[in-house]
ROBATOR-851210 format. One record per residue: x, y, z of N, C-alpha, C in turn; residue in three letters; residue number from 1. Coordinates in pm, whole numbers, plus 50000, padded with zeros to 5 digits. Layout:
% ROBATOR-851210
> n.px|n.py|n.pz|ca.px|ca.py|ca.pz|c.px|c.py|c.pz|type|seq
> X|Y|Z|X|Y|Z|X|Y|Z|Ala|NUM
...
END
This chain:
% ROBATOR-851210
> n.px|n.py|n.pz|ca.px|ca.py|ca.pz|c.px|c.py|c.pz|type|seq
> 10632|81404|79533|10702|81471|79423|10666|81403|79292|Met|1
> 10616|81480|79196|10573|81425|79068|10690|81412|78972|Asp|2
> 10690|81305|78894|10793|81282|78793|10749|81345|78661|Leu|3
> 10840|81422|78601|10817|81480|78469|10933|81438|78380|Val|4
> 10901|81380|78265|11004|81335|78172|11005|81424|78048|Leu|5
> 11119|81486|78021|11136|81566|77900|11225|81488|77804|Ala|6
> 11166|81435|77699|11238|81352|77603|11180|81212|77601|Gly|7
> 11133|81171|77484|11067|81041|77473|11145|80945|77385|Ala|8
> 11277|80955|77392|11362|80866|77314|11389|80736|77386|Gly|9
> 11494|80667|77343|11523|80534|77396|11558|80535|77545|Lys|10
> 11653|80621|77584|11696|80622|77724|11586|80673|77816|Ala|11
> 11522|80783|77777|11417|80839|77861|11302|80743|77883|Gly|12
> 11259|80678|77775|11148|80583|77785|11185|80465|77874|Thr|13
> 11307|80414|77856|11349|80298|77934|11357|80330|78083|Ala|14
> 11419|80444|78116|11432|80481|78257|11295|80513|78317|Val|15
> 11211|80585|78244|11076|80616|78295|10995|80490|78316|Ala|16
> 11017|80389|78232|10944|80263|78249|10982|80196|78380|Ser|17
> 11108|80214|78422|11152|80156|78548|11085|80226|78666|Met|18
> 11072|80358|78658|10999|80431|78761|10853|80388|78765|Phe|19
> 10793|80375|78647|10652|80335|78640|10631|80197|78701|Ala|20
> 10729|80109|78685|10716|79972|78735|10708|79966|78887|Ala|21
> 10758|80071|78955|10752|80074|79101|10654|80181|79150|Val|22
> 10556|80211|79066|10448|80300|79107|10475|80448|79095|Gly|23
> 10575|80486|79014|10608|80628|79000|10602|80670|78853|Ala|24
> 10491|80640|78788|10474|80677|78647|10477|80830|78634|Ala|25
> 10528|80881|78522|10538|81026|78506|10403|81097|78511|Pro|26
> 10403|81212|78572|10284|81299|78568|10271|81357|78428|Lys|27
> 10385|81392|78368|10383|81451|78234|10499|81398|78152|Ala|28
> 10474|81380|78024|10574|81335|77928|10578|81437|77815|Leu|29
> 10698|81490|77787|10713|81598|77690|10810|81557|77581|Ile|30
> 10770|81579|77457|10857|81551|77343|10811|81637|77227|Ser|31
> 10904|81670|77138|10864|81751|77022|10790|81669|76918|Arg|32
> 10799|81537|76926|10736|81450|76827|10613|81381|76883|Ser|33
> 10499|81400|76819|10376|81335|76864|10388|81184|76852|Gln|34
> 10456|81139|76748|10475|80995|76730|10556|80936|76845|Glu|35
> 10664|81005|76884|10746|80958|76996|10666|80957|77126|Ser|36
> 10584|81059|77145|10500|81066|77265|10409|80945|77275|Leu|37
> 10343|80913|77167|10248|80801|77168|10320|80669|77192|Gln|38
> 10434|80653|77127|10510|80529|77141|10561|80512|77284|Arg|39
> 10616|80620|77340|10670|80613|77475|10560|80598|77579|Ala|40
> 10451|80670|77560|10346|80666|77662|10273|80534|77666|Asn|41
> 10277|80459|77558|10220|80324|77560|10296|80236|77659|Ala|42
> 10420|80277|77690|10503|80201|77784|10498|80260|77924|Ile|43
> 10511|80394|77935|10527|80455|78068|10396|80500|78131|Val|44
> 10292|80522|78055|10162|80556|78111|10156|80688|78185|Gly|45
> 10208|80795|78124|10203|80927|78186|10060|80980|78192|Ala|46
> 10032|81062|78293|09899|81124|78304|09873|81221|78190|Glu|47
> 09979|81287|78145|09963|81393|78045|10079|81385|77945|Gln|48
> 10050|81405|77818|10155|81414|77716|10147|81550|77649|Thr|49
> 10264|81607|77624|10271|81741|77566|10371|81741|77451|Leu|50
> 10328|81780|77333|10416|81792|77218|10471|81934|77213|Ala|51
> 10601|81947|77238|10662|82080|77239|10812|82068|77217|Ala|52
> 10868|82165|77146|11012|82175|77128|11065|82266|77239|Asp|53
> 11140|82209|77331|11185|82287|77447|11280|82399|77409|Leu|54
> 11344|82389|77294|11435|82496|77252|11360|82620|77207|Leu|55
> 11244|82602|77147|11172|82716|77090|11034|82741|77149|Ser|56
> 10984|82642|77223|10844|82653|77268|10825|82598|77409|Asp|57
> 10924|82616|77495|10913|82561|77630|10798|82623|77708|Ser|58
> 10763|82747|77677|10657|82816|77750|10522|82747|77735|Ala|59
> 10503|82674|77624|10374|82610|77600|10346|82497|77699|Ser|60
> 10450|82447|77762|10429|82341|77862|10477|82385|77999|Cys|61
> 10475|82515|78022|10523|82571|78148|10453|82511|78270|Ser|62
> 10325|82485|78258|10248|82435|78372|10301|82301|78422|Glu|63
> 10353|82219|78331|10404|82087|78369|10527|82097|78457|Ala|64
> 10596|82210|78452|10720|82227|78527|10699|82297|78662|Phe|65
> 10575|82321|78699|10547|82390|78825|10535|82290|78940|Gln|66
> 10548|82340|79062|10536|82257|79180|10663|82180|79211|Gly|67
> 10656|82094|79309|10771|82012|79348|10778|81890|79257|Asn|68
> 10870|81893|79164|10879|81786|79065|11018|81725|79061|Ile|69
> 11024|81603|79014|11150|81538|78977|11153|81541|78825|Leu|70
> 11234|81629|78770|11241|81648|78625|11358|81568|78569|Leu|71
> 11326|81473|78481|11428|81396|78410|11445|81455|78271|Leu|72
> 11565|81501|78241|11596|81553|78108|11665|81443|78028|Leu|73
> 11592|81384|77936|11645|81276|77853|11655|81326|77710|Ala|74
> 11749|81416|77689|11761|81488|77562|11897|81464|77498|Leu|75
> 11908|81480|77367|12038|81464|77301|12141|81561|77357|Pro|76
> 12267|81517|77360|12373|81599|77419|12387|81735|77351|Asp|77
> 12363|81740|77220|12386|81866|77150|12280|81972|77177|Asp|78
> 12170|81935|77240|12067|82034|77273|12041|82042|77423|Val|79
> 12106|81956|77500|12073|81944|77642|12092|82075|77718|Leu|80
> 12206|82140|77701|12233|82261|77779|12138|82374|77741|Glu|81
> 12114|82392|77613|12024|82500|77569|11881|82474|77616|Glu|82
> 11838|82349|77606|11702|82315|77651|11690|82333|77802|Ala|83
> 11795|82297|77875|11793|82313|78021|11778|82460|78059|Ala|84
> 11850|82547|77990|11838|82691|78019|11697|82741|77989|Arg|85
> 11638|82693|77880|11503|82737|77842|11400|82695|77946|Ala|86
> 11413|82573|77995|11318|82524|78096|11342|82595|78229|Val|87
> 11467|82612|78265|11500|82677|78392|11441|82817|78399|Cys|88
> 11440|82887|78287|11390|83025|78283|11241|83035|78309|Ala|89
> 11171|82922|78308|11026|82924|78330|10989|82946|78476|Leu|90
> 11087|82931|78567|11060|82952|78709|11173|83033|78771|Arg|91
> 11137|83128|78853|11238|83203|78927|11294|83121|79042|Glu|92
> 11211|83034|79096|11248|82956|79214|11221|82808|79188|Asp|93
> 11327|82729|79190|11314|82584|79171|11328|82508|79302|Trp|94
> 11320|82577|79413|11330|82511|79543|11221|82404|79556|Ser|95
> 11257|82292|79615|11162|82183|79633|11157|82086|79517|Gly|96
> 11227|82119|79410|11231|82031|79293|11369|81970|79275|Ser|97
> 11375|81867|79193|11500|81798|79161|11509|81787|79010|Cys|98
> 11623|81821|78955|11643|81815|78810|11761|81724|78780|Val|99
> 11738|81627|78694|11837|81522|78666|11846|81502|78516|Val|100
> 11969|81494|78464|11980|81454|78323|12042|81315|78315|His|101
> 12017|81248|78203|12052|81106|78188|12174|81082|78100|Leu|102
> 12243|81187|78061|12355|81171|77968|12484|81132|78040|Ser|103
> 12550|81031|77988|12679|80993|78045|12791|81084|78000|Gly|104
> 12769|81158|77891|12876|81238|77831|12877|81384|77877|Ala|105
> 12770|81431|77938|12755|81573|77969|12767|81598|78119|Thr|106
> 12843|81701|78154|12871|81731|78294|12748|81783|78367|Ala|107
> 12752|81771|78499|12642|81818|78583|12630|81970|78578|Ile|108
> 12739|82040|78541|12734|82186|78532|12630|82235|78433|Asp|109
> 12587|82149|78343|12481|82183|78249|12354|82225|78321|Thr|110
> 12339|82178|78445|12219|82207|78524|12240|82319|78625|Leu|111
> 12348|82395|78610|12382|82495|78711|12273|82601|78729|Arg|112
> 12200|82633|78622|12091|82732|78633|11988|82686|78736|Cys|113
> 11952|82558|78731|11856|82504|78828|11914|82510|78969|Phe|114
> 12042|82475|78980|12109|82476|79110|12106|82617|79170|Lys|115
> 12135|82715|79088|12136|82854|79134|11998|82902|79177|Glu|116
> 11894|82837|79127|11757|82877|79162|11694|82782|79264|Arg|117
> 11778|82704|79333|11730|82629|79448|11704|82482|79430|Gly|118
> 11719|82430|79310|11690|82288|79287|11806|82199|79327|Ser|119
> 11774|82076|79366|11876|81972|79373|11901|81923|79231|Leu|120
> 12025|81886|79201|12058|81842|79065|12144|81717|79069|Thr|121
> 12139|81642|78958|12219|81520|78949|12228|81474|78804|Ala|122
> 12326|81386|78782|12336|81310|78657|12313|81164|78694|Val|123
> 12223|81099|78623|12187|80960|78649|12198|80885|78517|Phe|124
> 12295|80794|78509|12326|80732|78379|12316|80580|78387|His|125
> 12226|80520|78309|12218|80374|78305|12332|80318|78220|Pro|126
> 12414|80232|78279|12531|80177|78209|12494|80048|78137|Cys|127
> 12415|80064|78033|12375|79951|77951|12339|80004|77813|Thr|128
> 12369|79930|77709|12331|79978|77575|12180|79975|77557|Pro|129
> 12126|80084|77508|11982|80093|77481|11968|80125|77333|Ile|130
> 11950|80024|77252|11954|80044|77108|11817|80067|77045|Arg|131
> 11711|80048|77122|11577|80068|77068|11482|80099|77183|Lys|132
> 11363|80145|77150|11259|80167|77251|11225|80032|77313|Ile|133
> 11233|80025|77445|11205|79899|77513|11127|79924|77641|Gln|134
> 11049|79825|77686|10959|79846|77799|11025|79842|77936|Pro|135
> 11152|79807|77942|11221|79803|78072|11370|79786|78048|Ser|136
> 11446|79791|78156|11589|79763|78152|11616|79635|78229|Leu|137
> 11725|79565|78200|11757|79444|78276|11771|79475|78425|Pro|138
> 11750|79375|78508|11751|79397|78653|11891|79414|78710|Ser|139
> 11994|79375|78635|12130|79380|78690|12210|79499|78638|Asp|140
> 12143|79602|78591|12213|79717|78535|12281|79799|78645|Val|141
> 12400|79851|78614|12468|79947|78701|12430|80087|78655|Val|142
> 12397|80173|78750|12365|80313|78721|12467|80399|78793|Tyr|143
> 12522|80499|78725|12610|80592|78795|12531|80717|78833|Thr|144
> 12569|80772|78947|12500|80890|79002|12602|80992|79044|Phe|145
> 12582|81116|79002|12663|81228|79048|12570|81343|79081|Glu|146
> 12576|81391|79204|12489|81502|79239|12470|81519|79387|Gly|147
> 12364|81589|79424|12337|81619|79564|12310|81492|79644|Asp|148
> 12366|81489|79764|12356|81369|79848|12211|81333|79879|Arg|149
> 12127|81435|79899|11986|81406|79929|11920|81330|79815|Glu|150
> 11958|81364|79694|11904|81294|79577|11963|81153|79565|Leu|151
> 12087|81139|79610|12151|81008|79602|12074|80903|79678|Gly|152
> 12022|80938|79795|11944|80843|79873|11816|80804|79802|Gly|153
> 11752|80902|79736|11629|80874|79663|11655|80777|79548|Leu|154
> 11759|80804|79471|11788|80718|79357|11840|80581|79400|Phe|155
> 11908|80578|79513|11953|80448|79565|11833|80359|79598|Glu|156
> 11728|80420|79651|11609|80341|79684|11539|80291|79557|Ser|157
> 11535|80375|79455|11474|80331|79329|11555|80219|79265|Phe|158
> 11685|80238|79257|11771|80137|79194|11764|80006|79271|Val|159
> 11756|80016|79403|11741|79895|79484|11612|79822|79451|Gly|160
> 11504|79898|79430|11376|79836|79394|11382|79771|79257|Ala|161
> 11472|79819|79172|11489|79760|79038|11588|79644|79038|Trp|162
> 11647|79614|79155|11752|79511|79167|11878|79547|79089|Asn|163
> 11900|79677|79073|12021|79723|79007|12128|79761|79108|Gly|164
> 12234|79823|79060|12344|79868|79145|12371|80015|79117|Thr|165
> 12379|80096|79223|12409|80238|79209|12554|80263|79245|Leu|166
> 12627|80328|79156|12766|80366|79180|12772|80518|79183|Val|167
> 12815|80575|79295|12825|80720|79307|12962|80766|79258|Glu|168
> 12962|80869|79173|13085|80926|79120|13084|81076|79148|Val|169
> 13201|81138|79136|13208|81282|79161|13325|81342|79085|Ser|170
> 13299|81447|79010|13405|81520|78941|13479|81440|78836|Gly|171
> 13415|81343|78777|13485|81258|78680|13500|81329|78546|Ile|172
> 13596|81281|78468|13615|81328|78331|13507|81262|78246|Asn|173
> 13404|81337|78213|13287|81280|78145|13322|81225|78006|Arg|174
> 13413|81292|77936|13450|81244|77803|13515|81106|77812|Ala|175
> 13608|81090|77906|13674|80960|77922|13579|80854|77973|Leu|176
> 13494|80892|78067|13396|80798|78121|13304|80746|78011|Tyr|177
> 13250|80838|77933|13157|80798|77827|13229|80718|77719|His|178
> 13352|80758|77689|13433|80682|77594|13454|80539|77643|Cys|179
> 13479|80525|77772|13498|80391|77828|13375|80304|77814|Gly|180
> 13257|80362|77837|13135|80283|77822|13111|80249|77675|Thr|181
> 13147|80340|77585|13132|80313|77443|13221|80197|77398|Leu|182
> 13343|80193|77451|13436|80086|77413|13381|79949|77450|Leu|183
> 13302|79943|77557|13246|79813|77597|13103|79794|77546|Ser|184
> 13057|79884|77460|12921|79872|77404|12932|79866|77252|Ala|185
> 12912|79978|77185|12914|79980|77039|13045|79933|76980|Gly|186
> 13158|79975|77039|13288|79933|76987|13310|79783|77008|His|187
> 13260|79732|77119|13272|79588|77143|13193|79510|77038|Leu|188
> 13074|79559|77006|12994|79493|76902|13067|79494|76768|Ala|189
> 13133|79607|76737|13208|79616|76612|13325|79517|76611|Ala|190
> 13393|79504|76725|13504|79409|76735|13456|79266|76719|Leu|191
> 13347|79232|76785|13294|79096|76775|13246|79066|76633|Leu|192
> 13198|79168|76565|13160|79151|76424|13281|79112|76341|Cys|193
> 13394|79178|76364|13516|79145|76291|13563|79004|76324|Glu|194
> 13546|78965|76449|13581|78829|76490|13500|78727|76412|Ser|195
> 13369|78745|76410|13282|78652|76337|13311|78655|76187|Ala|196
> 13343|78773|76136|13372|78786|75993|13500|78708|75956|Lys|197
> 13601|78714|76043|13724|78641|76016|13699|78490|76014|Ala|198
> 13620|78443|76110|13588|78299|76116|13510|78257|75992|Ile|199
> 13416|78341|75952|13336|78311|75832|13423|78312|75706|Glu|200
> 13511|78411|75696|13599|78420|75579|13692|78300|75570|Thr|201
> 13721|78240|75685|13805|78120|75687|13735|78000|75625|Ala|202
> 13601|78006|75614|13528|77897|75551|13414|77839|75633|Gly|203
> 13384|77900|75748|13276|77853|75834|13147|77925|75794|Val|204
> 13032|77860|75813|12905|77924|75777|12881|78047|75865|Thr|205
> 12804|78144|75815|12775|78264|75896|12713|78231|76031|Pro|206
> 12619|78138|76034|12552|78102|76159|12651|78041|76258|Glu|207
> 12733|77948|76210|12830|77884|76299|12940|77981|76341|Asp|208
> 12977|78072|76252|13078|78172|76286|13032|78257|76403|Ser|209
> 12907|78297|76399|12851|78378|76507|12850|78300|76638|Arg|210
> 12811|78173|76633|12807|78092|76755|12946|78069|76812|Glu|211
> 13044|78048|76726|13182|78031|76773|13231|78158|76841|Ile|212
> 13208|78273|76775|13248|78400|76834|13183|78422|76970|Met|213
> 13051|78396|76979|12980|78416|77105|13030|78322|77214|Leu|214
> 13064|78199|77177|13114|78104|77275|13244|78154|77338|Ser|215
> 13334|78204|77254|13461|78256|77304|13438|78381|77390|Val|216
> 13354|78472|77340|13328|78597|77414|13263|78569|77548|Ala|217
> 13168|78475|77551|13104|78441|77678|13205|78389|77778|Arg|218
> 13302|78311|77730|13403|78258|77820|13486|78368|77885|Gly|219
> 13522|78468|77805|13601|78580|77859|13518|78659|77960|Val|220
> 13395|78692|77924|13310|78770|78015|13280|78693|78143|Leu|221
> 13257|78563|78131|13231|78482|78250|13352|78483|78342|Ala|222
> 13470|78475|78284|13592|78479|78365|13606|78612|78438|Ser|223
> 13580|78722|78367|13589|78854|78430|13483|78871|78538|Leu|224
> 13363|78818|78515|13257|78828|78616|13291|78750|78742|Glu|225
> 13372|78647|78727|13416|78571|78845|13526|78643|78921|Arg|226
> 13571|78757|78869|13673|78835|78938|13813|78819|78884|Gly|227
> 13829|78747|78775|13961|78731|78715|14016|78867|78671|Thr|228
> 14141|78894|78701|14203|79019|78659|14215|79023|78507|Ala|229
> 14214|79142|78451|14223|79154|78305|14349|79086|78252|Phe|230
> 14462|79108|78322|14587|79051|78273|14587|78899|78278|Glu|231
> 14506|78842|78367|14498|78696|78376|14394|78639|78280|Asp|232
> 14312|78725|78222|14210|78679|78128|14260|78677|77984|Ala|233
> 14380|78733|77961|14437|78735|77826|14489|78596|77792|Val|234
> 14450|78547|77676|14498|78417|77628|14544|78431|77483|Thr|235
> 14603|78324|77429|14638|78323|77288|14787|78338|77262|Gly|236
> 14825|78358|77136|14967|78358|77098|15048|78471|77158|Pro|237
> 14983|78583|77192|15058|78692|77254|15103|78654|77395|Phe|238
> 15025|78573|77463|15062|78524|77596|15180|78428|77584|Val|239
> 15173|78342|77484|15277|78239|77466|15401|78292|77396|Arg|240
> 15391|78412|77341|15503|78466|77265|15525|78392|77135|Gly|241
> 15417|78344|77075|15425|78262|76954|15425|78353|76831|Asp|242
> 15542|78402|76796|15553|78500|76688|15516|78442|76552|Ser|243
> 15538|78311|76533|15505|78250|76404|15354|78252|76380|Ala|244
> 15276|78220|76483|15130|78223|76471|15082|78366|76448|Val|245
> 15138|78460|76521|15100|78601|76504|15128|78647|76362|Ile|246
> 15241|78607|76307|15276|78645|76170|15176|78586|76070|Ala|247
> 15135|78462|76092|15036|78401|76003|14901|78472|76014|Arg|248
> 14865|78510|76136|14741|78587|76155|14746|78717|76073|His|249
> 14857|78788|76085|14870|78916|76016|14866|78899|75864|Met|250
> 14931|78795|75816|14931|78771|75671|14790|78740|75621|Ala|251
> 14717|78660|75699|14581|78625|75659|14489|78747|75660|Ala|252
> 14503|78831|75763|14420|78952|75770|14455|79048|75657|Leu|253
> 14584|79067|75632|14625|79158|75525|14568|79114|75390|Asp|254
> 14559|78982|75372|14511|78929|75245|14359|78929|75234|Ala|255
> 14291|78899|75344|14146|78876|75338|14061|78984|75405|Glu|256
> 14112|79038|75516|14035|79138|75592|14127|79253|75635|Leu|257
> 14178|79328|75540|14276|79432|75574|14223|79537|75671|Pro|258
> 14091|79560|75671|14035|79660|75763|14047|79618|75908|Glu|259
> 14064|79487|75933|14077|79437|76070|14222|79425|76114|Ala|260
> 14314|79442|76021|14456|79423|76051|14506|79522|76156|Ser|261
> 14469|79650|76139|14513|79751|76235|14457|79728|76374|Gly|262
> 14331|79685|76380|14268|79654|76510|14344|79541|76578|Val|263
> 14376|79438|76502|14450|79324|76558|14584|79369|76616|Tyr|264
> 14654|79454|76543|14785|79500|76591|14773|79582|76719|Gln|265
> 14676|79675|76720|14658|79759|76839|14621|79675|76961|Val|266
> 14526|79583|76945|14485|79498|77056|14597|79404|77097|Leu|267
> 14679|79363|77000|14794|79280|77033|14892|79354|77124|Gly|268
> 14917|79481|77092|15008|79561|77176|14950|79581|77316|Glu|269
> 14820|79603|77324|14756|79617|77455|14763|79486|77533|Leu|270
> 14750|79374|77462|14762|79243|77527|14901|79225|77585|Ser|271
> 15002|79268|77511|15140|79258|77560|15159|79336|77689|Lys|272
> 15098|79455|77695|15110|79536|77817|15043|79467|77936|Lys|273
> 14928|79402|77910|14862|79328|78017|14948|79212|78064|Leu|274
> 15012|79145|77970|15100|79033|78005|15217|79081|78089|Ile|275
> 15271|79199|78055|15380|79257|78134|15334|79284|78277|Glu|276
> 15210|79330|78292|15156|79352|78426|15147|79221|78503|Gln|277
> 15108|79115|78434|15098|78984|78499|15236|78940|78549|Arg|278
> 15337|78959|78467|15472|78914|78503|15535|79001|78611|His|279
> 15484|79125|78626|15543|79215|78726|15483|79196|78864|Ser|280
> 15384|79109|78875|15320|79087|79006|15418|79020|79102|Lys|281
END
């Protein structure tokens, strides 16, 4: 079964590079941007590259979608469903092929046209931030899979070869799932930025502020990786009930970093709920 990648952005390139690393380089790589094609193909080494907009010109690369293929759709969420319909219409019968999209936010129903025409379908989502074009993904990445069981075995073998972990899901609320991953990715980076900014505003150098923030964050993550429950990983004045310290924190934020004050209050309330869970054990 030949691999075909539609979309030469960050996620598509990274995932295709992992396939290429185990001897399954794409037969064809498709993107509307020639620049993206060249950049991605320098990493994944596809046999063929095709510049085409799948929304308006999918027919120009129709040949790449023929035969028994594993089609990875690595496209933006706002065009994924329309592009999927355009590609699906190129074949009356998709039997023998597998169609997979890589979006964590979009439901598997987006691929129903392929399913109705005989294809196996799935959603395969790498649970790691991919902020730029990169030649591979870390070996310890968790990937979620939702789809046909026959495809699950195939992807489990690939993920095993990558030393990753495959988690099978079914019927999940995609909006909540994707929101959850965002909270531990981009939103976490924003929170840590505010942490470092507060330390710097207190009078510490920018370089040392960053190192202090990272030291604390590493400690929390290391504790969670050892299996510590969330409620047991909470530390600080909210655990001790030290209202005087909390009041001083709030006064300092209101005076120096008012944009972080609301975040502090919200996270403080969530910390209290975790502490209540600890006490209810």
